N, C-alpha and C positions, 0 to 999 in steps of 0.2 A: 026794640033792638032786633036786629037781624041775627041769623045763625052765624056760626063761626066760619062756615064756608064762604059767607059773603064778605068776610073780613080779609083785607089784603095781607099776604104772608110777608113776614119780615125778611130782610135781606140775609141775615145770618142763618135762617132756616134753609134757604135755597143753597147756600154755600155748604152747609152741613150735609145735605142730601147729595150734592155732587161729589163730595169727598168720599162718602160711603160707596157711591157708585164706582168711583175710580179704584177704591180698595178692592171692591168685588171683582172688577175687571182685571186688576193686577193679580188677584188670587187665582182667577180662572186661567189667566195667561201663564202664570208660573206653573200651575199644575200641568197645563198642556205642554209647556216646555220640558218639564221633568219626564213626562211620558215619552215625548219625542226623543229625548237624549238616551233614556234607558232602553227604549225599544229599538232604536237605531233604524237600520234599513229594513228590519222585519216588520216595522209598523208602517204599512203602506197606505197612507191616506193623505189627502190634500187638506192641509190645515186651513187654507184660505176659504174653502167652501163652508166651513163652520163659523168663521169669524168675520166674513165679509159684511155682515149686517150689524156687527157690534160697533157702537159709536165710540168716539173719543180715542181712537188708537190707529196708528199707521202700521197696518198688518203687513204690507209689502216690505217695509224696512225690517220688521220683526223676522220675516221669513229669510231675508238675506243674512241677518245676524245668526239665525239658527243654522243655516247652511254653512256659514263660516265656522261656527263653533263645532259643528259635526266634522268638518274637514280637519280642524285642529286636533280634535279628539282622535281621529283616525291616524294622524301623523304621530301623535303621542303614543298611541297603541303600538304602532310599528317600532318606534324607538324603544319602548319597553320590551318588546319581543326581542329586539337586537341585543339589548342589555342582558336579557335573560339568557340568551345563547352564549354571550361572552362570559357570564357568570358560571354557566354550566361547564364551559371549556376550562375556565380558571380552576374550578373545583376539581375537575379531572386531572389537570396538571399538578395541582397541589397534592392530590392523593398519590399520584405517581412519585412525586418528589419525596413525600413522607415515607412511602414504601422503600424507595431507594436509600434514603438516609438511614432507615431502620436496618436495611440489609447490610449497608456498610458498617454501621455501628456494631452489628452483631457478628461481623465477619471475623474479628479477632478471637471471639469466644467460640465460634463454630469452626470445625475443622474444614480446611479447603480440600480441593480435589486431590492434591498431592499428598496431604496428610492422611486423608481417608485411604488413599492407595497404599501408603506406607503401612498404616494400621492393618489393612486387609491382608497385606503380604508379609506382615511382621514375622510370621512363622516360617516363611520360606526364604525371604531375603535376609542375608546375613553379611557380616563383615562390612567392607567398604561400599558395597552396593547399597546397603541400607543407609549408610552414612551420607553417601553422595546424593541420594534421591531426596531425602528429607530436608526441610528447611531448618536453619539454625538460628537461634536467638542471638541478636547483636549484643556484645558485651556492654555497650554503653546505652542500650535501650533504643527507643524509637528514633529513627533517622528521617528527617523531613526530605532528604534527597531521595531516599528509597521509597518513602511513604509507608513504612512498616517497621516493626521491631524485629523482623526476621530477614535473614539473607536466604533467598531462594536459589536453588542450583540452576546453572545454565545447562539445560538438558533438552535435546530435541524431543518433541512430543511423541514422535514415532518410535523412540527408544522403548517406550512402554508397550509397544505392540510386539516386540521381539524379546521377551523377558528371558528366554532360555539363552539366546546369544549374549544378551546384556549381562546375565549372571556369569557366563563363561569369561566375558571380557573383564569383569570386575573381580574375578577369582585369582588371587596371587598372594604371595607373602609380602606383607607390608615392609618396605625398606629393602626388599630383595630385587631380583631381576624380573622385569616384566616378561610375560609369556611372548613367544614368537607368533603373534596373532595379527600381523599387519594386514593380511588379506581379509580376514574376518572383520577387522575393525573398519576397513574401507568399504566392505559390503554393507555394514551397518550404516555408514554415512550415506551411501547411495540409496538405501532404503528409506532415508529421511531421518535417521538417528544422528542428527547433526545440529549442534556440535556434540561430540562424544563427551562423556563425563571425564573429569580428571581422575588420575590414579596416583597412588602412593607407592610407586615402584620405579626402578631404574631401567631405561631401555638398554638393550645390549649394545656394547661398544665394539667397533671394528678392531680386529687384531692388527697390530703393527701400524697403527694410525700415525701419519706424518703431517707436518704443517702444510697448509694448502699453498698452491702456486701464488706468488705475489700478484697483486693487481698492478697494471692492466693486462699483463700477460695471461692471467687466468681466464680472461674473456674468451680466448680461443684455444685453450689448452685442455686436453682430456685429463681428468684427474686420475690419480693413482687408484688402483683397485682396492687398496687398503683404506680408502676414505669412507667406505660404507659397509653395512652388513648385507650380505647377498642372500640370506636365508629365504626371503619371500619370493625371489624371482627365479625364473627358469634359467636365465643366463647367470653365470657366476663370475663374470669379469666384463670390463668395458669392451674388449675386442669382440666378444660375442655379440654385444649390442650393436656395435658398428657394422658387423657382418650381416645383420638382419636384413639390410637393404637388398641383399642378394638371395634371400630365402623366400620360398614360396609360402603362401598363406597370409593371413591378415595379422598385423601387429599395429598397435596404436603408435602413430608417428614413427614408422619403422626405420626411417633413414635419418632421423634428427639427432642421433647421438654421434654421427659422423660430421664433425665440424669442418672437415676439409672437402665435403661433398656439396650438396645443394645449399646447406646452411650458410656456406661461406659467401654466397651471392644474393641471398634473400634481401629484398627491399632496397637494393642499390640502384636499380634501373626503373624508371617510370615509363611504362608503355602507355602513352597518352590516349590511345584509342582502345587499349586493352584492359584486362582485369588486374594487371599488376601495377600497383602504385609505388612510387619511390618515397622513402622516408624524407629525403631532403625537399622534394617537391611538396610534400604534405606540410612540413614545418614552415615552408615559405608562405603558406597561406595565412599565417599569423605573424604579428610583430615579433622580431627576434627576441628570444629569451622568455617569451610568455608561455611556451609549452615547457613545463618544468617537471610535473609529476603526473603519473598515470597508472593505468592497469592494463595488463594483457590477459584476457580471459582464455583459459585453455591454451597456454603459451608453450606447450611441449617442453623442449629443453632450454628455453629462455633466450633464443637468438634475437627475437624482436627487442627484448630488454637490453641485450648486449649492444645492438646497433644504436639504441637510444642513449645508452650510457656513454658511448663514444661521442655523443652530441650533447653531453651534460644534462640529459633528461633521465630522471629516476622513474623506472617502471617496476611495479610489483607484478609478478607472474603467478596466476592461479593455475594449478595443475593437479591431476590425480596420478597415482603411481600404478598405472595399468601394466603389470608385469615388467616394470622398469623403474629405476630409482630417479624419476624425473625431478622430484623436489631436491634430493641430495645433489644431483648433477647441476641444477641451477645455482644452488648455494656455493658449490665448488667453483663456479665461474665468477664469484664475487657479486652475485645478484640476489634479489629477494624473492623467495618462493612463498606461496601461501596455499595450504592444503585444504581447499574447499571445493565442493561440487557445484555444478551449474545451477542447482536448485537453491543454493544457499543465498540468503540476502547479502548483498555486497557489504563487507564490514567497513564502510567508509561513511562519513557524515555527508549530508547533502551539499551540493554546490562547492565541492572541494577539488576535484580532479580536472586537469587540463585536457587529458586525452584518455580514451578507452579504445582498445584494439581487440579484435577477435578474428581468428582465422580458422575456418572450417567448423569450429565447435558449434557456433550458433547456426543451426540449419534445420531442415525439415524432419530430422529424427526426433526433435523435441516436440512434445504435445503443444498445440497452438496456444492454449491458455498459459502454460508454463513459459513459453517463449515470450508472449506479450508481457507478462509480469516481469521477466528478466529485462526486456527492453525498457520498460518504464523505470526499472531500478537503475539502469545505466543512465537514463535521463536524469534521475534524481541525484546521482553522485557527481555528474559533470557540472562544472561551473557555467554560468552564462557565457556563451561564446566558445565553450569547450567542444572538442571534436570527438565524434564516434566514428572510428574507422572499421567498417564492416568489410572483411577481407575474404572473398571466395565463399560466400554463403551459397549453399546449394539446395535445389529443390527440383521437383518435376515441373515441366513447362506449364501445365494446367494450373498449378498452384500459384505461379508468380503473380498474375493479375487478379486472380480470384481471392487469394488469401493474404499474401505477404505485402503487396503494394498497399492495400487498404490498411493493413496492420501498421506499417511504418507511417502512413499518413495520420493514423490515430495518435501515435506517440507525439508528434508535433515538431520533429526536427526540420531544419532547413537543409535542402539538398544542395551540396556544393559540387559533388560529382556522383554520377550514377551510371554504372556500366553493367550490362548483362551480356553473357556469352554462353555458348553451348559447352556442356561438359560431356566429353566424348571418350573418356578413358575406359568406360565400361560398355561402349557401343552407342552409336547415334540413335539407334532404334528405341532406346529407353527415354528419349526426349528429356534428358536432365540438363539443368541450367545452373550456371554460376551467376552470382550477383556480387559485385564490389561497389561499395558506396562510401562516400565521405560526407558525413552528416554533422550539422552544427546545432548546438542548443541555442535557441534564440537569446538575444541579449536582454529582452524584456518579456 
């Protein structure tokens, strides 16, 4: 008998050996693949040089698969990083939201600025001043319209900067006659204390008051002297105000109380190439009857409103009482005055007025930012297609193109008319200019 080496091997033994070899090669390849994946680009070696002599495997295909897998992993890693950034942002927003919710939730229990101010000054603020500044609990509790269970006072923030004047303004006998403090009250308004707080006293009534002149005769009639209280003013009757046009020195709207002088002819004639626009020519720019309600800013004695009233247009006139009873005079003419300063937000809802007019008041004496806010406010209250009539705006020549033309361009009006001309009443050497313009709020 020969040795076992001389005996032929059985087929199942050869197959068993091949299977073991494949398992071994698979194990080696798997380990190499794991090392390659986890090491990434930092493992810088050529796998093919170690496996090119191994039998029974297509190593070129394996390398392609490995490269594809690495690219997919890199893409996945980038996506995970992006998701991580989004999660970080979301967490930050959530924290901010939770902080804000907590602040709002605690706001009812924590005293607000006004309440703190009232508590701080409780020893010095007395009477109606203390009552008018502090918020008051609503009798029916929380109101969704207000968003609170308290009613807060309408009080200009600047009022709290002038506590001495505010204290004097709010010192009076409840139910008695209000102090004669019109000048101080208006100065508070012009300092930013606007609106002024309400008071529980009666304004002084004029002696010998008589019924006003009936409309429409009242539009061009000088009211009787007994129609107002003259205490705050230098003049003590209307004839004194009418004669101011002949007096030296500066007076606000010094000739506008004389209704038989220049007021009688204002806005009747349109100088097509000049600065004076006529009311009828302006109204013809729109379909008949579509200019119905509007505002005249700084309208003096109310003549613009009177001209419009004759044409069935209702104009509210804003004016101050600068050493003259402008508001009372306008009301005596059967027109509507409103006592607000140029810095006050216009008390009208957006897109409601057909026309806004202003003569002389909006000019370069107003700080640029205040003026620009005022112009945007005019744009706000005008309806689409509404007209802004800028009447004799004045400035220095160097300001026209450098400051005001760009400002009006920023507002966004359409220019229907635009006329510039020299202002020479104080001398041509001053290089002062007027600008009259008719501007339209775009329809869209």
